N, C-alpha and C positions, 0 to 999 in steps of 0.2 A: 725619737724620744719626745714626749709631750708632757705637759703638766708642770706642776711645781717641783722645784728642786731645792732642798735645804741648802743654805749657803750660796745660792745662786747670785748672779750679778743683777744690778738694777734692770738691765736689758732682758734677761731671762725671766725675772720676776714680773716685769711689765707684760711680756708675751703670755706668760702663764695666767696672769690675772685677767687678761683679755680673752682667755680661753681659745687661743688660736693654736693650730697645729704647727709645730716646728721641730726641727732636728738640730741637735748640737753636734758640732764637729771639732774635736780637740786635735791639736798638732803641736809639735815642738817649735816654738818661735826662734828665729835666727836673730840674735841681738845685733848682729853686724850687717843685716840686710839693708840695702839702699832703699828698698820699697817694702814696707811691712805687708802691704796688700798683695803684691806680686809674689812675695815669699810665701804668704799664706795660701794663695791659689796653687802655687807649685807644690807645696807640702801636702795639700789635700787632693791634688790631681784634678782641680776644677778649672775650666776655661776662664781666662782673664776677663771675659765679658760677662761672666755670671757672678763674680765676686766683686762687690761694690765697696769702695772706701768712703769714709765719712770725713769730710773736710769742713773746717770752719773759716768763714771769711767775714769781714766787716763790710756791710753794704750801707753806704752813707752813715757810717759810724755805728751801725747796729749789727750785732753778731747774727749770722745766718748760717745754716747748715746746707752744704751741698753734698749730695751722694751720687757718685759716678763710678762706672766700672774701673777696676784697677788698670785696664788696658787704655784708659783715657786720662787726660788731665782736665782739671776744672777750668772751664771758660768763664773767667770772672765777669766779662762784659755780659755774657748770656745770663749769668746768675743775677747780676744787678737788674737786668731787664725783666727777668722772670719775677722779681719781687717788687717791681715798680721803682727801683732805685736808679741812681746815676753812676755811682762809682763803687767799685769793690776792690778790696785787697785782702790777701790772706791774713788771717788773725794770728797774733802771736801765740806760740804754743802754750805758754802759761795761761793766757786768757781763755784759750780753748779748754784746757784742763779744768780751770776754775769754774767755767760756765757749765760744763757737761758733767763733771765729777769723774771723768775717765782720764787715763793717761794717753798721750799721743802714741799711736800704734795700736790702741785698744779702744778708741772712741767709737761708741755705737750710736746710731741714730735713735735707738730705743732707750727708754728709761733715763733720759738725761735729767740732771738736777732741776733744770727749768726748761719749759718748752720754748724752743726757738723756732723762728720761721725756717721751714725746711723745703728744699727743692730736690727732687730725685730726677736723675736723667731719664728722659722719656723712653730710652731703650729698654728699661726694666719691664715695660708693659708687654714686650714680646717674649718674655721668659716664663717658663712654668714655675720655677722657683728661683730664688736669689739668695746669695750669701752676704751677710754683713757681720761686722764685729759683734760678738755677744757681750762685749764690755771689758774684755781683757785680752792682752796679747796671748795667742795660743788657743783662742776659742772663737769659732764662728757659729752663727745661727742661720739656718736655712729655713726660709718661709716663702709663702706665696706673695708675689709683689703687691697684690691688692691689700693684704694684711699689713705689709710694711707701710704702704701709703696711709692706710686708715690709722694705724697706731702712732704715726708721726704727724698726722695732720698735714702731710706734704702736698705740694702741687707737683705736677710733672712738667718738665720742659727740657729742651735739648741744651743741656749745660755741659756735656762732655765734649772734649776735643781730642782728635787724634786717633 
């Protein structure tokens, strides 16, 4: 599915406005899941290295987005290094929600309230397509990695661990 959708999320609207090809994948989210990303991948039958989660960290006090496969964890030292920072720690969930306009478990790297520095794990470049949250729990957007990088203004770096 491509193009605009009435009542879409900021992420889907941003993708449509950029005129990129994408496919939406809906699933029933598990509110009790330990990992929203792994639960989403399992519900959609997608390998864990193709579905990426969007995490927010504070690098030297500045909110920064890290996008890594759900099969990995975010390497905070690598994220700090990729952005020229020294120290990183995970952001408080309420700060992440306020900055992005999304709820935890549905934070998309696309269509955020304000553009934040974004780093995507370099493993994305070896994939034909990648899945990221479409801006709400229960909805993923599949797109070409180059479009994801372009729309987020991201840099690529090895920030996934595990």
